[in-house]
N, C-alpha and C positions, 0 to 999 in steps of 0.2 A: 505419392511416388509414381504411380502409373500415369496420372495426369501430367505430371512434370515432364515425364519421357515422351509423351504424345504431343505435348506442347513444343517441346525441343524439336521433335521430328517434323512438325509442321513448319517451324521457323527455319529449319535446315531446307526443306523443300521449297519454301517461298524464296529464300535467299539464293538457292540454286537456280532458280528461274529467272533471276534478275540480271540486267546488264550491269557492267562495272560503273557506268555513270550514275546508276539509280542505287547502288549500294550504300553510299554515304547517307541516304535518306532513312536508313534502317537502323543505323547507330542509335543506341539508347533504348531501343525496344526490349523490354523485358519478357514479353510473352508474344505468342504468335498473333494474338488479338491486337496488342499495341503495334505489332509491326505492320499488320494489315490497315489499321486505322491511320497510321502515319502515312502510309502510301495512298490511302484513299483520301486523306486531307490534301496531301501534295498535288495529286493529279486530278481531283474534282474540278478545281478552278480552270485547269487547263482544258478540261472538257467543255465547260461553260463558254470559255473565250474561244475555243474551237467552233463551237456551235454558232456563236456570234459571227465569227469569221466567215463561216460557210453561208449564213444567211445574207450577210452583205456581199458576199462573191456573187451569189445567184442574182441578187437584186440589181447588181451593176455589171453583169456580163454583157458584152456586146459582140456582135459578129464581127464588126470591123473588117480586117483583111483576110480573116479566116474563110476557108472554104465552108459551105453551109454544113456539110458533113463533119467537119471538125468543130465547128460552132455547137451543133447538135450533141456531139459527142461530149463536149466539155460541160455544157449544161446538164446533161444526163449523168455524168460522173459526180457533178456537185449535187444533183438531187439525190443520187444514190448515197452519197456521204452523209446527207441530211437524214435519210431513211435509217442509216446505221446508228446514228446518234439518238434515235427515237423521236425524230422530228420529221416525218415524212410530209411532203408537200401534197395538197389536194391537187387532182387533176386540172381543175381550172386555174388554180394558182400557177401550176408548172406551164401550162400553155400561155398564160399572160406573161411570165417571166421570158419564155421563149421569143414571144411576139414583141416584147418591149426591148430586146436586145437587138432586133433586126433593123436595118437602116430603112428610112422613110422611101428610098428609091427603088425599094423591091416591088415593082409594079405588078408582078403576076400573083401577089398574095391577095390584094384587095378584090380580085374577080371572083374569089371563092366567098361564099356565105359564111358566117361566123361558125355556123355547125360544120360545114364542110371542112373548113379550114382546121378546126379542132379535131376532127376525125382525121384528117390528112396528116396533122403533126403527131397525133397519138399512134398512128400506124408506122410513121418513120421511127419512133423511138422503140417500138417492137423489135426492129432490126438490131439494136444495141443491147437489148435484154440478154 
């Protein structure tokens, strides 16, 4: 009897924390465990697709007509989002993605050695942290 009361309390707390658009996914859950597993099943695929979307985005980001500061902010936000999804980029991959998105006509970058360029880029990103 006590277990049923606690289970019901947990279900009420979980349901109270959900938005109206998610509530239909909770119908038919008999226990708080069923409710949680239904939600996990529903949203775990979204998480995987979101991770794939972020990885694709960071691989295809281009500076284009953006200011360099805007471009760096966008790529930093995407890298941060990957970190939140437990898939952080290694620093070398991060720098590689940044450089890959820059246009070939950026003549001032090749004048730096690879190491200096990496250090320069990493210092730039600390501004956004």
